[in-house]
Steps between C-alpha positions, in 0.01 A plus 500: 500500500260283314601430143367314215691180398651674185601804711642275785735326246629822358571653837661182617760486214581832387846627548588861612645560140177399345308724748720782387425419137125504563532843656709653233272378223174611672649841579632532128161436365321712752715821393339474160134571586527848657755599230243399234216701661697823533680467179185443292373847623817670371476318173140632433615811295717277274219252454260774402755647249567172341176300523241787507257339733188685628522631868293207625717241322810670632384475864452129459867462439546563869162384634495168300808392682379598842162352456618165388766497777241541757229279330719183463683506845250275664474239231875486459540448881266209476687360206837534694345278769357249258770474230814599695665816604795489271305407207248795528781728585698401181188515287433862627861627439493322155163668401634839633797463261304403202263787563766757561645397158162546345462843655857603373408407143137592497398663169157634610336574836260208493800269502663705761199495733474125449861439583471732814199297624709183458787672677249545788402134504868385502589740781202363698619137461860604574391693814289228656733228387799684649350596819378142565830358401669711758257370756532140407895479470623749766502403866324756727820648633594602165155567349437829685830657382422366138158671496672807640745502198202450278342806634834694437510386139141600434563825664806560289315435195246750585744752629743492205271374217411842386857612467602164329209522254569863418868419429399198273239708309745793454786283380337216314135588445182373659544141380791456726271542801364160418797334351727551801261328761456228241878440493503497882221243489708281264782510763258386780346228266855335464521453873148337536619144408746526794227567758356254727174330370275589773229266377124573536186291529406373135170381604384842599221637268505842359191732520489623145152643523584697809825617343317628186229676701752667743723623207196623313367688812842664564555602142139643492558712806833634374353574156211668652720719727746583219228579244260680740551839346396367153241235580218739595212423734352219296832320426609515864159365605539204262849439617378505862231256425728252325759545780240416777371197297849371434581536880187331607578216249852475657373460849253232403765302292748521808250391749418190285847416404693215673837666415421877493734757345526682832551320817274746669542322837840664501323837564360348824865484620482851644870556468524404157193719420675798685824480317319459167303808567806695599682398175199611288495832692874571449486438123173690469680811642834463344436421135252795432756735668786371290292546187367833577739690734757570225231687292394678813860627583536616150169655400376626834809563702700629217800263548731422206473129404859424622415653843174306505683173443734587787217586736330166412800316647391634838202269464656199337852476669344386830326213323849374415690543815231429775375145432798376698425731784134367474619141530696587810213685658258219435715287747458749773167659442175309467440462127156633499600817681790552264284457193216716627747773599656491139154520350430798715816670402435448137161664534641790680739551200192504257330753740785722478506524139157679530678781681762565225446737211655797314718672757427233766740216415831478685466326845141387458594340165813326669284381793236358260740315269703356799186383668386301215841362421579406873160335541527295180874414551460377852237256375648401170593130497403457866135470412551220247676288761249583777209408272631169353644400832152538667380204295584133476791435268301288249279819439801722430429527134122567539569741767761675299260524202213636725737754677655629187154514341380740777818712461487528120131535483507793744777650302321466163169617634649796695689609196198494269300683756759770539509512122141558477500789744801662313334444161174666631708799599648526151806290538845587627517813289159626626463792720309293758771231513642602843164490646432166352817355644420650847158337489665163408762539794200590739327181398819288535570647845158409615539159350819437705352624828221233471758240379739571793233437762373184312866353487546563876186333600523207260864417572452456871537148599 
């Protein structure tokens, strides 16, 4: 395995105990991010009662975090390679801590949205710094299992985050949803000085114009999707023109930059491109379903809220328990075949949701939720290791940034698109909500079918 000089020194001198410390610290920080996403959704009624925001401002309490998380993954990945993996990881955890405190004490919605955006930035830095720290400090024999554990932790956060958030809100109020992850971030931050240095390349330049244009383009896209119901034709056209112009400027800047934000050459690596596409597909299906299925079960199928929560575990539990099985299968089945099959199974689950409805739940709903959970669970964590392992070790931070940017961008865009369809149908309480969700699921199923074929073709050696 080729390594940079810094990475080679770290791998050559790190002890087993320090490897374990790296893993524990990264896993602890990674647990925070899905908890924060799901917890914020449950905190919204309390935020609305205490701070009296308008509906658009309230939606940005969730979307501001997701948008900044996705928008800054690439640049923080480059910073990890340039400034050092531990440094960027520690700064990300520290910023997440401070922003979490800001959320917990916010006196108005503007301060809360600003703190949420900073939380997303901190989460982006901690994610890319942590992933590249694992890649740079753990030997190959340990790295695959480490990324499997990472997938299990992320799956646990998604699976049990709603229940934990609900308990916090019920027991301590909405501010606890932000205070508790901040406390966990403080615990992780205390461990950072004990981690290996994992130095970067200080001479590497940062593409600030590219970073600004990419961030602006992504935020414009998400804003346009989220606000499509209120923008009107003229407003949507204006957003579209500005977005196209921003994207064009980004392409020009990247082509002329000596140190571009995105190492687009990584996408010429067919295996890396295949695994990044699969990661985006999984999150593009899972997150909209996690957001809208509970309302569908309650308002359209007539489930009680507690029953709906228990049913949702059919979807989320496999994401916790199957990453280890996925890691084992990856040793026996060609990785491209395994990932493409998991994408196809996930798409089948989205298609089965379309067949459910009042009086038609039962086995169809169980099959739908299990398919999505099994598909995502088998790939969770494995994909990170496969993608980053397909590039040179000195590109680990850059690859992690690009890989996670694809994943989180797909999640944010899919969620905003699904929200636009639901809003056009009158929202989750509208009489057309079930039809809107079925339309969203049909589109997701079609997307996964295309993605599965593309992954299979691209991953062939």
